[in-house]
N, C-alpha and C positions, 0 to 999 in steps of 0.2 A: 792608237785607238781613240776615236773622238767621242765626245759626249752626245747623247741623243737629245738635242734641244727640243724635240717635240714633247718631252716629258716635263718641261718647265711650265709652271702655272702661276699666273698673277691675277688676282681678282679682288675687287672691292666687295665688302658685305653689302647686300642689297635689301631694300625694304621688302619685308616678307619673303626674302630669298630670291625674288625675281624683278623687283621694281628699281626705283632710283637709288643712287648710292650716296646722295647728299644728306648727312646726318644733321645739318643745320635746320631742324624742323621744330615744330611745337609739339612736345610730348607731354606737356602738363595736362593732367586730367585724362588723357588718352595716350598712354605710352606707345611709342613707335619702335617696332622691332626690325632690326637689320641683321641678316644672317647669311651664312654660307653652309651648305650641306655638300659633302662630296657626292659625286654621281654614283650610280650603280656599277659603272664600268671599272673603277680603279680606286685604290686608297690614295690618300694625299699625305705626304710628309711636309709639315709646315716649317719653313726656314726663318721667316720673318713675319711679324705683324706690326704694322705701323699705323699711326693716326696722323693725318695732315689737316691743317686748319689754315684758312685764309680769312682775313678780316680787314676792313678798312679802318677799324678802331685800333687803339693801341693794345699790344699784348700785355698781359698782367699776371702777377703771381699774388701771394698773400691770400686774402679771403675772396678772390675772384676766380672765375672759371674762364681761362684763356684770354678773354676780352674784357677791357676795362668797364664795359657797360653791363657785364653779367656778374652779379655777386655770387656768393656761395650757393650752389644749387640746393634746392630743398630735398630732392630725391636722388640726384646723381645720375651719372652715366654708368649703367650697369653692364659689366663685361663678363660674359659667361663662355664656358667651353664644355663640350662633351667629347671626351676621347677615351678609347678603350672601355667604352660603355659606362664611363663614370662622368657624371655632370658636376661641374665646379663653378662656383661664383668666384671669378678671378679678382674682381675689384668693383667697388662702387665709388666712382670719382666725383667729388663735389667741388673740388678746387683744383687749380692747375697743379699744385704740388702733389696732389693725389696721383695724377697722371705721371709726373716726374718720378715718383717713388717706384713705379712699376716698369720704368724704362731700363734698358740694359746700359752698361757703361758706354759713354759717348753716344747715347741714343737720343739726344735732344739737339735739334738744330733750330735756330731762330734767325729769321731775316726780316729786318724792318725796311720799309719803303712805302711806296704808294699803296700797295697792298702788303700788309704784314703777314708773315708766313711762319708757321712752326710745324716741325715734324718730330713725332715722338715714336721711337721704335721700342716696342715692349720686350722685356726679358722673356725668354722661352726656355723650357727644358729641351735638351738635345733630343732629336728624333721624335718630336711630337707628331704623332700619326693619327689621322682621322680615317677610320675604316669606312669603306664604301657603303653607300646606302643599301640596306638589305642585309648587312652583316648582323645587326642587332634589331630588336623590335622597333626601337625608336632611333632614327638616324642621328649620327654624330654631327657636331656643329661648332662653328665659331659664331658668337652672337653678341650684339650690343643693343641695349634698349635705351632709347632717349626718353627720359621721364620728366623733363623740364623744357622750358621754351628756350631754344638755342638760335632763334631766327636773327639775333643781332650779329651772328657770325655769317660771313658771306658764303663760305663753303667749308665743309668738314667731311672727311672720309676715313674709314678704317679699311685697310686692305692687307692682304697677305701675299707672300711669295712662297713657292715650294716646288715640289716635284711630284708627278704622278707615279705611283708604284703599281707594278703588275699585280 
């Protein structure tokens, strides 16, 4: 018996749920919200949530945020989730190490080159389920809010992989 590959879902979080997926924006003064809500047709079980970053500047740790030209963020990258009708602030990341702290074991990959690249896969509880829109008064979500200027980064995206549940 084979697996129904039509149930696989991969998606970036998008500006206001429908727009662009590049998180490398200016959210200082006017925070920029990127999110995913499951559709009305099915629940989604989340298997992975990862952040990828590309920059032509050097990658950095310490009191920097990913890129050597960006110091400790004033407000941070706010990561939130609403699952089983419960909203949680998962993390507010102001430095690279804040992101590393919420990754799963072996969840950090760095590649240096003409464009420097980092991938951070976040730790998740098993069977994290977002119920279909309409199940609760307010839809469930994965959400990241950019609250600082990240335009020194070339490209940044938060995406998830999972399966559609009946």
